[in-house]
gemmi code that builds the backbone of each chain (N, CA, C; Angstrom):
import gemmi

chains = {
    "A": [
        ("UNK", (7.622, 20.630, -6.916), (6.716, 20.487, -8.058), (6.194, 21.840, -8.494)),
        ("UNK", (5.788, 22.668, -7.522), (5.280, 23.996, -7.862), (6.396, 24.796, -8.510)),
        ("UNK", (6.109, 25.429, -9.644), (7.110, 26.244, -10.294), (8.025, 25.481, -11.219)),
        ("UNK", (7.825, 24.149, -11.356), (8.647, 23.388, -12.290), (8.259, 23.773, -13.710)),
        ("UNK", (9.262, 24.036, -14.536), (8.959, 24.452, -15.910), (8.932, 23.278, -16.868)),
        ("UNK", (9.773, 22.279, -16.592), (9.817, 21.119, -17.474), (9.710, 19.856, -16.639)),
        ("UNK", (9.298, 18.792, -17.252), (9.077, 17.557, -16.506), (10.246, 16.593, -16.615)),
        ("UNK", (11.346, 16.998, -17.235), (12.487, 16.108, -17.357), (12.488, 15.401, -18.697)),
        ("UNK", (13.608, 14.773, -19.002), (13.794, 14.267, -20.353), (13.021, 12.980, -20.648)),
        ("UNK", (12.572, 12.298, -19.621), (11.841, 11.057, -19.891), (10.430, 11.357, -20.399)),
        ("UNK", (9.889, 12.521, -20.065), (8.585, 12.996, -20.534), (7.388, 12.198, -20.032)),
        ("UNK", (7.619, 11.170, -19.235), (6.447, 10.424, -18.770), (6.393, 10.294, -17.245)),
        ("UNK", (7.264, 11.009, -16.559), (7.283, 10.893, -15.104), (6.052, 11.498, -14.448)),
        ("UNK", (5.528, 12.577, -15.035), (4.395, 13.253, -14.400), (3.168, 12.358, -14.365)),
        ("UNK", (2.981, 11.560, -15.401), (1.826, 10.664, -15.447), (1.822, 9.718, -14.271)),
        ("UNK", (2.975, 9.055, -14.029), (3.105, 8.141, -12.899), (2.870, 8.870, -11.585)),
        ("UNK", (3.488, 10.040, -11.480), (3.388, 10.842, -10.258), (1.933, 11.166, -9.962)),
        ("UNK", (1.226, 11.596, -11.008), (-0.171, 12.000, -10.837), (-1.062, 10.795, -10.514)),
        ("UNK", (-0.889, 9.704, -11.248), (-1.722, 8.515, -11.017), (-1.448, 7.937, -9.633)),
        ("UNK", (-0.185, 8.002, -9.182), (0.154, 7.503, -7.845), (-0.661, 8.235, -6.776)),
        ("UNK", (-0.829, 9.556, -6.948), (-1.569, 10.342, -5.951), (-3.081, 10.191, -6.090)),
        ("UNK", (-3.531, 10.104, -7.316), (-4.975, 9.902, -7.555), (-5.441, 8.573, -6.947)),
        ("UNK", (-4.675, 7.498, -7.229), (-5.044, 6.195, -6.674), (-4.878, 6.188, -5.158)),
        ("UNK", (-3.907, 6.964, -4.652), (-3.711, 7.043, -3.195), (-4.986, 7.551, -2.527)),
        ("UNK", (-5.619, 8.562, -3.146), (-6.822, 9.139, -2.536), (-7.973, 8.130, -2.558)),
        ("UNK", (-8.124, 7.410, -3.678), (-9.184, 6.399, -3.755), (-8.958, 5.315, -2.696)),
        ("UNK", (-7.714, 4.838, -2.584), (-7.399, 3.792, -1.600), (-7.590, 4.324, -0.177)),
        ("UNK", (-7.175, 5.575, 0.054), (-7.304, 6.151, 1.402), (-8.770, 6.252, 1.824)),
        ("UNK", (-9.672, 6.459, 0.860), (-11.091, 6.562, 1.191), (-11.730, 5.191, 1.397)),
        ("UNK", (-11.335, 4.192, 0.589), (-12.038, 2.898, 0.609), (-11.376, 1.844, 1.490)),
        ("UNK", (-10.033, 1.886, 1.593), (-9.326, 0.839, 2.322), (-9.705, 0.792, 3.804)),
        ("UNK", (-9.840, 1.952, 4.496), (-10.241, 1.883, 5.907), (-11.581, 1.169, 6.093)),
        ("UNK", (-12.513, 1.353, 5.148), (-13.805, 0.656, 5.251), (-13.598, -0.851, 5.208)),
        ("UNK", (-12.770, -1.305, 4.239), (-12.520, -2.741, 4.107), (-11.832, -3.286, 5.351)),
        ("UNK", (-10.869, -2.524, 5.892), (-10.130, -3.021, 7.050), (-11.008, -3.056, 8.301)),
        ("UNK", (-11.856, -2.023, 8.466), (-12.764, -2.013, 9.624), (-13.762, -3.166, 9.541)),
        ("UNK", (-14.226, -3.444, 8.311), (-15.143, -4.575, 8.109), (-14.466, -5.882, 8.525)),
        ("UNK", (-13.189, -6.024, 8.115), (-12.429, -7.225, 8.463), (-12.290, -7.353, 9.984)),
        ("UNK", (-12.010, -6.222, 10.651), (-11.869, -6.250, 12.115), (-13.204, -6.576, 12.789)),
        ("UNK", (-14.314, -6.059, 12.218), (-15.633, -6.344, 12.793), (-15.956, -7.831, 12.691)),
        ("UNK", (-15.551, -8.455, 11.579), (-15.768, -9.896, 11.432), (-14.856, -10.655, 12.392)),
        ("UNK", (-13.601, -10.205, 12.481), (-12.632, -10.832, 13.394), (-13.165, -10.840, 14.823)),
        ("UNK", (-13.754, -9.710, 15.203), (-14.232, -9.475, 16.563), (-15.526, -10.227, 16.873)),
        ("UNK", (-16.201, -10.700, 15.814), (-17.491, -11.346, 16.013), (-18.654, -10.373, 16.027)),
        ("UNK", (-18.377, -9.062, 15.788), (-19.455, -8.067, 15.741), (-20.364, -8.323, 14.540)),
        ("UNK", (-19.807, -8.910, 13.482), (-20.600, -9.275, 12.305), (-20.434, -10.769, 12.062)),
        ("UNK", (-21.546, -11.479, 11.807), (-21.374, -12.873, 11.403), (-21.264, -12.945, 9.880)),
        ("UNK", (-21.115, -14.176, 9.354), (-20.850, -14.282, 7.922), (-21.974, -13.689, 7.073)),
        ("UNK", (-23.238, -13.956, 7.475), (-24.372, -13.462, 6.683), (-24.420, -11.934, 6.665)),
        ("UNK", (-24.206, -11.334, 7.842), (-24.224, -9.863, 7.917), (-23.100, -9.264, 7.081)),
        ("UNK", (-21.926, -9.926, 7.105), (-20.796, -9.440, 6.313), (-21.103, -9.570, 4.824)),
        ("UNK", (-21.677, -10.734, 4.430), (-22.003, -10.920, 3.009), (-23.037, -9.897, 2.537)),
        ("UNK", (-24.018, -9.588, 3.412), (-25.010, -8.568, 3.042), (-24.341, -7.244, 2.706)),
        ("UNK", (-23.257, -6.943, 3.432), (-22.566, -5.669, 3.183), (-21.727, -5.701, 1.909)),
        ("UNK", (-21.086, -6.855, 1.622), (-20.143, -6.858, 0.496), (-20.736, -7.347, -0.826)),
        ("UNK", (-21.810, -8.159, -0.789), (-22.212, -8.732, -2.079), (-23.367, -7.989, -2.759)),
        ("UNK", (-23.725, -6.824, -2.234), (-24.655, -5.972, -2.967), (-23.949, -5.338, -4.154)),
        ("UNK", (-24.733, -4.717, -5.039), (-24.124, -4.141, -6.234), (-23.147, -3.031, -5.866)),
        ("UNK", (-23.534, -2.186, -4.886), (-22.668, -1.073, -4.486), (-21.383, -1.597, -3.851)),
        ("UNK", (-21.540, -2.623, -3.002), (-20.366, -3.224, -2.378), (-19.402, -3.774, -3.409)),
        ("UNK", (-19.926, -4.479, -4.402), (-19.051, -5.042, -5.440), (-18.382, -3.948, -6.266)),
        ("UNK", (-19.136, -2.886, -6.571), (-18.554, -1.789, -7.351), (-17.435, -1.097, -6.571)),
        ("UNK", (-17.693, -0.815, -5.283), (-16.670, -0.155, -4.463), (-15.436, -1.039, -4.319)),
        ("UNK", (-15.683, -2.344, -4.133), (-14.586, -3.301, -3.990), (-13.750, -3.344, -5.276)),
        ("UNK", (-14.428, -3.313, -6.428), (-13.732, -3.325, -7.716), (-12.890, -2.063, -7.891)),
        ("UNK", (-13.503, -0.919, -7.537), (-12.789, 0.356, -7.612), (-11.550, 0.320, -6.719)),
        ("UNK", (-11.739, -0.217, -5.513), (-10.630, -0.310, -4.554), (-9.506, -1.163, -5.110)),
        ("UNK", (-9.850, -2.322, -5.668), (-8.770, -3.219, -6.096), (-8.027, -2.660, -7.298)),
        ("UNK", (-8.721, -1.983, -8.208), (-8.027, -1.380, -9.351), (-7.079, -0.280, -8.874)),
        ("UNK", (-7.595, 0.597, -7.993), (-6.752, 1.693, -7.482), (-5.591, 1.134, -6.670)),
        ("UNK", (-5.871, 0.122, -5.835), (-4.844, -0.443, -4.959), (-3.725, -1.100, -5.760)),
        ("UNK", (-4.105, -1.928, -6.755), (-3.078, -2.642, -7.518), (-2.267, -1.666, -8.373)),
        ("UNK", (-2.924, -0.631, -8.910), (-2.189, 0.393, -9.667), (-1.210, 1.119, -8.756)),
        ("UNK", (-1.697, 1.481, -7.566), (-0.865, 2.181, -6.589), (0.328, 1.310, -6.170)),
        ("UNK", (0.063, 0.023, -5.929), (1.126, -0.898, -5.525), (2.150, -1.049, -6.651)),
        ("UNK", (1.669, -1.151, -7.890), (2.581, -1.292, -9.030), (3.510, -0.076, -9.129)),
        ("UNK", (2.916, 1.121, -9.090), (3.725, 2.334, -9.236), (4.696, 2.496, -8.071)),
        ("UNK", (4.240, 2.136, -6.855), (5.085, 2.281, -5.673), (6.269, 1.337, -5.706)),
        ("UNK", (6.010, 0.059, -5.990), (7.110, -0.912, -6.013), (8.048, -0.596, -7.184)),
        ("UNK", (7.475, -0.134, -8.304), (8.277, 0.260, -9.465), (9.277, 1.358, -9.080)),
        ("UNK", (8.793, 2.325, -8.330), (9.657, 3.440, -7.898), (10.824, 2.922, -7.066)),
        ("UNK", (10.523, 2.003, -6.145), (11.570, 1.478, -5.263), (12.571, 0.649, -6.066)),
        ("UNK", (12.039, -0.204, -6.955), (12.930, -1.049, -7.769), (13.816, -0.171, -8.655)),
        ("UNK", (13.228, 0.859, -9.270), (14.019, 1.737, -10.142), (15.077, 2.502, -9.361)),
        ("UNK", (14.805, 2.773, -8.091), (15.782, 3.492, -7.282), (16.954, 2.615, -6.864)),
        ("UNK", (16.680, 1.363, -6.540), (17.722, 0.573, -5.892), (18.258, -0.585, -6.723)),
        ("UNK", (17.550, -1.016, -7.764), (18.062, -2.116, -8.587), (18.654, -1.488, -9.853)),
        ("UNK", (19.967, -1.340, -9.880), (20.598, -0.607, -10.971), (20.890, -1.485, -12.179)),
        ("UNK", (20.929, -2.805, -11.968), (21.275, -3.693, -13.067), (20.034, -3.956, -13.916)),
        ("UNK", (20.062, -3.486, -15.163), (18.880, -3.573, -16.023), (18.437, -5.012, -16.238)),
        ("UNK", (19.409, -5.944, -16.313), (19.080, -7.349, -16.572), (18.266, -7.944, -15.422)),
        ("UNK", (18.373, -7.331, -14.260), (17.605, -7.784, -13.103), (16.317, -6.969, -12.984)),
        ("UNK", (16.446, -5.641, -13.210), (15.330, -4.724, -12.983), (14.168, -4.994, -13.943)),
        ("UNK", (14.474, -5.203, -15.203), (13.402, -5.341, -16.195), (12.583, -6.618, -15.965)),
        ("UNK", (13.234, -7.788, -15.741), (12.420, -8.970, -15.398), (11.628, -8.794, -14.105)),
        ("UNK", (12.212, -8.088, -13.130), (11.489, -7.855, -11.866), (10.212, -7.055, -12.111)),
        ("UNK", (10.336, -6.000, -12.926), (9.163, -5.175, -13.213), (8.108, -5.972, -13.974)),
        ("UNK", (8.579, -6.822, -14.903), (7.644, -7.653, -15.663), (6.907, -8.624, -14.755)),
        ("UNK", (7.685, -9.269, -13.853), (7.068, -10.234, -12.935), (6.069, -9.533, -12.017)),
        ("UNK", (6.427, -8.322, -11.566), (5.538, -7.556, -10.689), (4.232, -7.221, -11.410)),
        ("UNK", (4.372, -6.726, -12.642), (3.187, -6.315, -13.401), (2.263, -7.501, -13.652)),
        ("UNK", (2.867, -8.625, -14.087), (2.042, -9.796, -14.398), (1.449, -10.376, -13.116)),
        ("UNK", (2.251, -10.398, -12.059), (1.758, -10.917, -10.783), (0.574, -10.117, -10.261)),
        ("UNK", (0.710, -8.790, -10.241), (-0.376, -7.959, -9.720), (-1.613, -8.056, -10.620)),
        ("UNK", (-1.389, -8.108, -11.938), (-2.526, -8.245, -12.861), (-3.237, -9.571, -12.610)),
        ("UNK", (-2.450, -10.639, -12.373), (-3.032, -11.948, -12.091), (-3.883, -11.923, -10.829)),
        ("UNK", (-3.343, -11.279, -9.763), (-4.116, -11.160, -8.526), (-5.391, -10.351, -8.768)),
        ("UNK", (-5.274, -9.306, -9.597), (-6.440, -8.475, -9.898), (-7.542, -9.269, -10.572)),
        ("UNK", (-7.165, -10.107, -11.524), (-8.160, -10.909, -12.252), (-8.812, -11.917, -11.305)),
        ("UNK", (-7.991, -12.555, -10.478), (-8.501, -13.533, -9.506), (-9.471, -12.839, -8.532)),
        ("UNK", (-9.051, -11.699, -8.062), (-9.812, -10.911, -7.090), (-11.163, -10.509, -7.688)),
        ("UNK", (-11.140, -10.000, -8.923), (-12.385, -9.639, -9.598), (-13.305, -10.837, -9.732)),
        ("UNK", (-12.712, -11.980, -10.096), (-13.538, -13.180, -10.301), (-14.177, -13.616, -8.984)),
        ("UNK", (-13.454, -13.424, -7.855), (-14.021, -13.768, -6.542), (-15.216, -12.862, -6.244)),
        ("UNK", (-15.007, -11.554, -6.423), (-16.048, -10.589, -6.066), (-17.315, -10.787, -6.898)),
        ("UNK", (-17.120, -10.981, -8.208), (-18.295, -11.004, -9.079), (-18.910, -12.396, -9.179)),
        ("UNK", (-18.273, -13.397, -8.524), (-18.840, -14.751, -8.561), (-19.763, -15.017, -7.373)),
        ("UNK", (-19.789, -14.112, -6.370), (-20.670, -14.350, -5.229), (-22.115, -14.441, -5.703)),
        ("UNK", (-22.820, -15.457, -5.197), (-24.239, -15.577, -5.535), (-24.993, -14.451, -4.835)),
        ("UNK", (-25.807, -13.741, -5.583), (-26.523, -12.587, -5.000), (-27.635, -13.065, -4.082)),
    ],
    "B": [
        ("UNK", (22.661, 4.189, -31.012), (22.551, 4.838, -29.710), (23.797, 5.685, -29.457)),
        ("UNK", (23.630, 6.949, -29.131), (24.815, 7.784, -28.903), (25.544, 7.337, -27.648)),
        ("UNK", (26.862, 7.387, -27.697), (27.611, 7.014, -26.496), (27.600, 8.187, -25.519)),
        ("UNK", (27.422, 7.847, -24.270), (27.394, 8.871, -23.230), (28.730, 8.821, -22.497)),
        ("UNK", (29.368, 9.978, -22.421), (30.644, 10.013, -21.692), (30.341, 10.054, -20.197)),
        ("UNK", (30.859, 9.054, -19.494), (30.611, 9.005, -18.058), (31.612, 9.874, -17.327)),
        ("UNK", (31.160, 10.598, -16.295), (32.142, 11.357, -15.502), (33.029, 10.393, -14.735)),
        ("UNK", (34.218, 10.862, -14.393), (35.181, 9.973, -13.749), (34.699, 9.558, -12.362)),
        ("UNK", (33.945, 10.452, -11.674), (33.376, 10.068, -10.387), (31.994, 9.480, -10.642)),
        ("UNK", (31.492, 8.649, -9.740), (30.157, 8.095, -9.952), (29.143, 8.931, -9.177)),
        ("UNK", (28.235, 9.522, -9.902), (27.236, 10.372, -9.268), (26.127, 9.521, -8.675)),
        ("UNK", (25.515, 9.957, -7.585), (24.408, 9.172, -7.012), (23.211, 9.192, -7.958)),
        ("UNK", (22.700, 8.004, -8.282), (21.547, 7.905, -9.168), (20.259, 7.801, -8.365)),
        ("UNK", (20.381, 7.548, -7.092), (19.212, 7.310, -6.262), (19.575, 7.688, -4.836)),
        ("UNK", (18.568, 7.727, -3.956), (18.882, 8.100, -2.575), (20.006, 7.240, -2.015)),
        ("UNK", (21.089, 7.875, -1.626), (22.225, 7.097, -1.107), (22.137, 7.051, 0.402)),
        ("UNK", (21.683, 5.898, 0.879), (21.382, 5.774, 2.300), (22.626, 5.909, 3.152)),
        ("UNK", (23.784, 5.528, 2.584), (24.988, 5.462, 3.408), (25.597, 6.833, 3.661)),
        ("UNK", (25.272, 7.836, 2.837), (25.991, 9.106, 2.981), (25.224, 10.159, 3.774)),
        ("UNK", (23.921, 9.975, 3.961), (23.165, 10.999, 4.681), (23.122, 10.698, 6.170)),
        ("UNK", (23.061, 11.771, 6.950), (22.848, 11.609, 8.384), (21.381, 11.237, 8.599)),
        ("UNK", (21.136, 10.300, 9.514), (19.768, 9.848, 9.736), (18.953, 10.943, 10.416)),
        ("UNK", (17.800, 11.270, 9.829), (16.908, 12.257, 10.415), (15.481, 11.749, 10.318)),
        ("UNK", (14.605, 12.332, 11.133), (13.236, 11.820, 11.205), (12.485, 11.878, 9.863)),
        ("UNK", (12.551, 12.989, 9.104), (11.830, 12.990, 7.824), (12.327, 11.907, 6.864)),
        ("UNK", (13.638, 11.604, 6.940), (14.200, 10.546, 6.102), (13.680, 9.177, 6.550)),
        ("UNK", (13.625, 8.994, 7.875), (13.102, 7.732, 8.410), (11.626, 7.583, 8.012)),
        ("UNK", (10.880, 8.714, 8.067), (9.467, 8.661, 7.701), (9.305, 8.239, 6.245)),
        ("UNK", (10.189, 8.758, 5.380), (10.127, 8.421, 3.957), (10.480, 6.948, 3.720)),
        ("UNK", (11.542, 6.488, 4.386), (11.942, 5.079, 4.248), (10.856, 4.155, 4.789)),
        ("UNK", (10.261, 4.555, 5.920), (9.214, 3.727, 6.514), (7.999, 3.676, 5.591)),
        ("UNK", (7.764, 4.768, 4.841), (6.649, 4.760, 3.887), (6.880, 3.696, 2.823)),
        ("UNK", (8.124, 3.611, 2.354), (8.458, 2.591, 1.351), (8.382, 1.190, 1.945)),
        ("UNK", (8.927, 1.021, 3.153), (8.931, -0.302, 3.786), (7.494, -0.782, 4.032)),
        ("UNK", (6.643, 0.114, 4.569), (5.259, -0.294, 4.831), (4.527, -0.538, 3.513)),
        ("UNK", (4.893, 0.217, 2.466), (4.276, -0.006, 1.150), (4.577, -1.402, 0.632)),
        ("UNK", (5.833, -1.853, 0.806), (6.216, -3.209, 0.381), (5.433, -4.249, 1.181)),
        ("UNK", (5.325, -4.023, 2.512), (4.581, -4.961, 3.358), (3.127, -5.056, 2.871)),
        ("UNK", (2.529, -3.907, 2.551), (1.128, -3.902, 2.130), (0.963, -4.553, 0.760)),
        ("UNK", (1.956, -4.378, -0.121), (1.889, -5.051, -1.433), (1.943, -6.568, -1.243)),
        ("UNK", (2.785, -7.014, -0.263), (2.881, -8.452, 0.006), (1.602, -8.987, 0.661)),
        ("UNK", (0.809, -8.081, 1.259), (-0.425, -8.503, 1.922), (-1.522, -8.817, 0.900)),
        ("UNK", (-1.378, -8.360, -0.354), (-2.437, -8.579, -1.355), (-2.833, -10.060, -1.478)),
        ("UNK", (-1.863, -10.988, -1.667), (-2.274, -12.401, -1.727), (-2.911, -12.903, -0.435)),
        ("UNK", (-2.431, -12.408, 0.711), (-3.011, -12.832, 1.999), (-4.461, -12.337, 2.099)),
        ("UNK", (-4.679, -11.099, 1.655), (-6.032, -10.541, 1.663), (-6.971, -11.407, 0.826)),
        ("UNK", (-6.474, -11.843, -0.341), (-7.297, -12.693, -1.206), (-7.613, -14.015, -0.533)),
        ("UNK", (-6.612, -14.565, 0.166), (-6.787, -15.812, 0.910), (-7.876, -15.627, 1.980)),
        ("UNK", (-7.807, -14.513, 2.713), (-8.797, -14.244, 3.761), (-10.181, -14.027, 3.133)),
        ("UNK", (-10.214, -13.237, 2.052), (-11.492, -12.912, 1.406), (-12.198, -14.166, 0.888)),
        ("UNK", (-11.444, -15.057, 0.214), (-12.078, -16.264, -0.312), (-12.579, -17.145, 0.828)),
        ("UNK", (-11.809, -17.192, 1.931), (-12.233, -17.995, 3.067), (-13.498, -17.452, 3.715)),
        ("UNK", (-13.497, -16.149, 3.995), (-14.621, -15.552, 4.727), (-15.909, -15.543, 3.914)),
        ("UNK", (-15.793, -15.456, 2.589), (-17.006, -15.375, 1.764), (-17.343, -16.722, 1.127)),
        ("UNK", (-16.630, -17.777, 1.535), (-16.929, -19.104, 1.008), (-18.074, -19.767, 1.781)),
        ("UNK", (-18.018, -21.091, 1.868), (-19.062, -21.827, 2.590), (-18.948, -21.536, 4.092)),
        ("UNK", (-20.008, -21.842, 4.877), (-19.911, -21.648, 6.332), (-18.708, -22.364, 6.944)),
        ("UNK", (-18.351, -23.553, 6.409), (-17.162, -24.253, 6.904), (-15.887, -23.471, 6.602)),
        ("UNK", (-15.829, -22.922, 5.367), (-14.671, -22.090, 5.003), (-14.539, -20.920, 5.962)),
        ("UNK", (-15.697, -20.311, 6.284), (-15.712, -19.150, 7.172), (-15.118, -19.503, 8.530)),
        ("UNK", (-15.578, -20.652, 9.091), (-15.094, -21.077, 10.410), (-13.586, -21.343, 10.369)),
        ("UNK", (-13.142, -22.002, 9.290), (-11.713, -22.301, 9.147), (-10.898, -20.998, 9.045)),
        ("UNK", (-11.430, -20.040, 8.266), (-10.709, -18.779, 8.089), (-10.642, -17.981, 9.385)),
        ("UNK", (-11.758, -17.996, 10.142), (-11.764, -17.297, 11.429), (-10.731, -17.923, 12.370)),
        ("UNK", (-10.641, -19.265, 12.341), (-9.663, -19.941, 13.202), (-8.248, -19.537, 12.805)),
        ("UNK", (-8.004, -19.447, 11.503), (-6.670, -19.023, 11.051), (-6.371, -17.590, 11.494)),
        ("UNK", (-7.370, -16.699, 11.345), (-7.155, -15.300, 11.723), (-6.874, -15.164, 13.217)),
        ("UNK", (-7.465, -16.045, 14.029), (-7.255, -15.963, 15.473), (-6.033, -16.756, 15.948)),
        ("UNK", (-5.387, -17.488, 15.032), (-4.162, -18.197, 15.408), (-3.033, -17.181, 15.578)),
        ("UNK", (-1.926, -17.616, 16.186), (-0.820, -16.681, 16.430), (-0.259, -16.103, 15.121)),
        ("UNK", (0.056, -16.937, 14.109), (0.549, -16.319, 12.861), (-0.488, -15.396, 12.222)),
        ("UNK", (-1.769, -15.788, 12.293), (-2.829, -14.947, 11.737), (-2.891, -13.591, 12.411)),
        ("UNK", (-2.886, -13.611, 13.750), (-2.927, -12.350, 14.504), (-1.704, -11.497, 14.208)),
        ("UNK", (-0.530, -12.135, 14.153), (0.703, -11.378, 13.891), (0.644, -10.713, 12.512)),
        ("UNK", (0.148, -11.458, 11.515), (0.065, -10.898, 10.161), (-0.943, -9.748, 10.131)),
        ("UNK", (-2.098, -9.925, 10.773), (-3.099, -8.844, 10.809), (-2.554, -7.623, 11.550)),
        ("UNK", (-1.785, -7.887, 12.616), (-1.236, -6.780, 13.398), (-0.179, -6.010, 12.599)),
        ("UNK", (0.722, -6.765, 11.965), (1.804, -6.137, 11.203), (1.244, -5.336, 10.022)),
        ("UNK", (0.328, -5.954, 9.279), (-0.191, -5.264, 8.100), (-1.117, -4.119, 8.500)),
        ("UNK", (-1.856, -4.293, 9.600), (-2.727, -3.209, 10.063), (-1.916, -2.006, 10.514)),
        ("UNK", (-0.808, -2.269, 11.232), (0.079, -1.180, 11.650), (0.672, -0.490, 10.422)),
        ("UNK", (1.126, -1.299, 9.461), (1.690, -0.737, 8.225), (0.646, 0.126, 7.515)),
        ("UNK", (-0.601, -0.351, 7.523), (-1.685, 0.393, 6.852), (-1.925, 1.744, 7.524)),
        ("UNK", (-1.970, 1.749, 8.862), (-2.219, 3.010, 9.583), (-1.091, 4.004, 9.310)),
        ("UNK", (0.154, 3.519, 9.414), (1.284, 4.419, 9.168), (1.266, 4.933, 7.729)),
        ("UNK", (1.075, 4.022, 6.771), (1.120, 4.385, 5.349), (0.007, 5.380, 5.007)),
        ("UNK", (-1.145, 5.211, 5.658), (-2.280, 6.122, 5.427), (-1.963, 7.523, 5.949)),
        ("UNK", (-1.514, 7.585, 7.212), (-1.241, 8.901, 7.818), (-0.088, 9.590, 7.083)),
        ("UNK", (1.002, 8.853, 6.846), (2.139, 9.466, 6.170), (1.817, 9.757, 4.700)),
        ("UNK", (0.928, 8.973, 4.099), (0.502, 9.242, 2.727), (-0.247, 10.566, 2.633)),
        ("UNK", (-1.109, 10.828, 3.628), (-1.799, 12.130, 3.676), (-0.767, 13.243, 3.841)),
        ("UNK", (0.250, 12.980, 4.680), (1.331, 13.966, 4.877), (2.038, 14.246, 3.546)),
        ("UNK", (2.333, 13.197, 2.781), (3.029, 13.377, 1.505), (2.183, 14.191, 0.528)),
        ("UNK", (0.880, 13.935, 0.523), (0.020, 14.677, -0.400), (-0.043, 16.148, 0.004)),
        ("UNK", (-0.096, 16.401, 1.325), (-0.068, 17.792, 1.789), (1.257, 18.461, 1.411)),
        ("UNK", (2.366, 17.703, 1.509), (3.667, 18.250, 1.102), (3.671, 18.577, -0.394)),
        ("UNK", (3.099, 17.669, -1.193), (3.031, 17.911, -2.637), (2.213, 19.150, -2.944)),
        ("UNK", (1.198, 19.397, -2.110), (0.357, 20.573, -2.315), (1.052, 21.846, -1.827)),
        ("UNK", (2.230, 21.674, -1.218), (3.016, 22.832, -0.822), (2.841, 23.232, 0.635)),
        ("UNK", (2.196, 22.385, 1.421), (2.012, 22.698, 2.833), (3.085, 22.019, 3.677)),
        ("UNK", (3.427, 22.639, 4.798), (4.375, 22.064, 5.779), (5.735, 21.746, 5.160)),
        ("UNK", (6.163, 22.564, 4.189), (7.434, 22.241, 3.531), (8.655, 22.759, 4.290)),
        ("UNK", (8.442, 23.676, 5.240), (9.578, 24.197, 6.004), (10.212, 23.073, 6.816)),
        ("UNK", (11.494, 23.212, 7.117), (12.213, 22.119, 7.766), (11.566, 21.716, 9.094)),
        ("UNK", (11.194, 22.734, 9.893), (10.615, 22.433, 11.203), (9.290, 21.683, 11.072)),
        ("UNK", (8.449, 22.135, 10.122), (7.153, 21.469, 10.002), (7.309, 20.094, 9.356)),
        ("UNK", (8.342, 19.905, 8.508), (8.639, 18.560, 7.990), (8.921, 17.608, 9.145)),
        ("UNK", (9.723, 18.129, 10.107), (10.077, 17.275, 11.259), (8.875, 17.006, 12.140)),
        ("UNK", (8.081, 18.068, 12.367), (6.906, 17.904, 13.228), (5.923, 16.906, 12.619)),
        ("UNK", (5.644, 17.052, 11.304), (4.659, 16.162, 10.677), (5.206, 14.730, 10.588)),
        ("UNK", (6.540, 14.600, 10.421), (7.126, 13.248, 10.424), (6.913, 12.603, 11.790)),
        ("UNK", (7.049, 13.432, 12.839), (6.834, 12.927, 14.192), (5.376, 12.474, 14.360)),
        ("UNK", (4.445, 13.237, 13.779), (3.026, 12.867, 13.864), (2.784, 11.525, 13.163)),
        ("UNK", (3.381, 11.349, 11.971), (3.213, 10.083, 11.229), (3.728, 8.898, 12.043)),
        ("UNK", (4.961, 9.042, 12.549), (5.558, 7.930, 13.304), (4.753, 7.686, 14.576)),
        ("UNK", (4.321, 8.784, 15.235), (3.507, 8.646, 16.439), (2.200, 7.925, 16.149)),
        ("UNK", (1.566, 8.269, 15.014), (0.319, 7.595, 14.637), (0.557, 6.108, 14.404)),
        ("UNK", (1.705, 5.786, 13.792), (2.040, 4.379, 13.576), (2.196, 3.627, 14.880)),
        ("UNK", (2.900, 4.230, 15.839), (3.116, 3.578, 17.141), (1.788, 3.429, 17.877)),
        ("UNK", (0.999, 4.523, 17.896), (-0.301, 4.481, 18.573), (-1.203, 3.422, 17.930)),
        ("UNK", (-1.199, 3.397, 16.586), (-2.002, 2.403, 15.863), (-1.568, 0.989, 16.222)),
        ("UNK", (-0.249, 0.774, 16.320), (0.273, -0.557, 16.658), (-0.231, -0.987, 18.031)),
        ("UNK", (-0.216, -0.046, 18.991), (-0.653, -0.375, 20.355), (-2.157, -0.666, 20.393)),
        ("UNK", (-2.954, 0.229, 19.761), (-4.407, 0.042, 19.784), (-4.801, -1.255, 19.088)),
        ("UNK", (-4.177, -1.505, 17.928), (-4.508, -2.712, 17.172), (-4.081, -3.958, 17.939)),
        ("UNK", (-2.913, -3.865, 18.577), (-2.460, -4.983, 19.405), (-3.455, -5.278, 20.513)),
        ("UNK", (-3.957, -4.222, 21.159), (-4.963, -4.391, 22.209), (-6.242, -5.006, 21.675)),
        ("UNK", (-6.622, -4.619, 20.457), (-7.850, -5.145, 19.868), (-7.698, -6.614, 19.478)),
        ("UNK", (-6.543, -6.971, 18.941), (-6.361, -8.329, 18.404), (-6.099, -9.347, 19.513)),
        ("UNK", (-5.565, -8.882, 20.695), (-5.289, -9.839, 21.768), (-6.195, -9.636, 22.979)),
    ],
}
model = gemmi.Model(1)
for chain_id, residues in chains.items():
    chain = gemmi.Chain(chain_id)
    for i, (resn, *xyz) in enumerate(residues, 1):
        res = gemmi.Residue()
        res.name, res.seqid = resn, gemmi.SeqId(i, " ")
        for name, pos in zip(("N", "CA", "C"), xyz):
            atom = gemmi.Atom()
            atom.name, atom.element = name, gemmi.Element(name[0])
            atom.pos, atom.b_iso = gemmi.Position(*pos), 0.0
            res.add_atom(atom)
        chain.add_residue(res)
    model.add_chain(chain)
structure = gemmi.Structure()
structure.add_model(model)
structure.setup_entities()
């Protein structure tokens, strides 16, 4: 990447590349918190009320929202890269990408509705 | 659309797994993709767990029972291991993009660290879950 003079003929690869890394950093910072919280609940270190106190505050909901947007964007770009590398038949690749995009967007909307529907 | 003259030989359009000799940095890269797919597939499972744990007290008890069942533990173990590996190797990739550890020897050493972290994470998480 260092010293590259041109970004290639597609002209939009750098955007994906950059967003993939930006979202990676957001996920790397927030995902361990979510996973440790899950393990603490699994272990019985936190009961349901203590866990809800941590996640249903305004800050918890905001961080969770930030995490899910970064995570789903990161997942979309990552799976897109793999599909573009290995699925050469356009008639298969394009519907796959469409299904992936709509599927992840659907999960994102559901996920947001779960987070913001918790009674405060 | 202009017609493109294709060369008589077929050039590789993507990483050709069959022609390269297997090496640790290549395995680390492939494992990053494989764990990424596993983590993408975990998104619906995460939502299932989240709705259960934050639902009614009965939902919570049911979800905890599922998480402690054998399939639940296996899924948490597999995805947790994938997460640890993907996190460590993801940091490695970002450092590589920044121009650090690009020499062949350090590529191999850092790949070894990523894979080692994945194995260690798998063992620790396994110990925690069982």
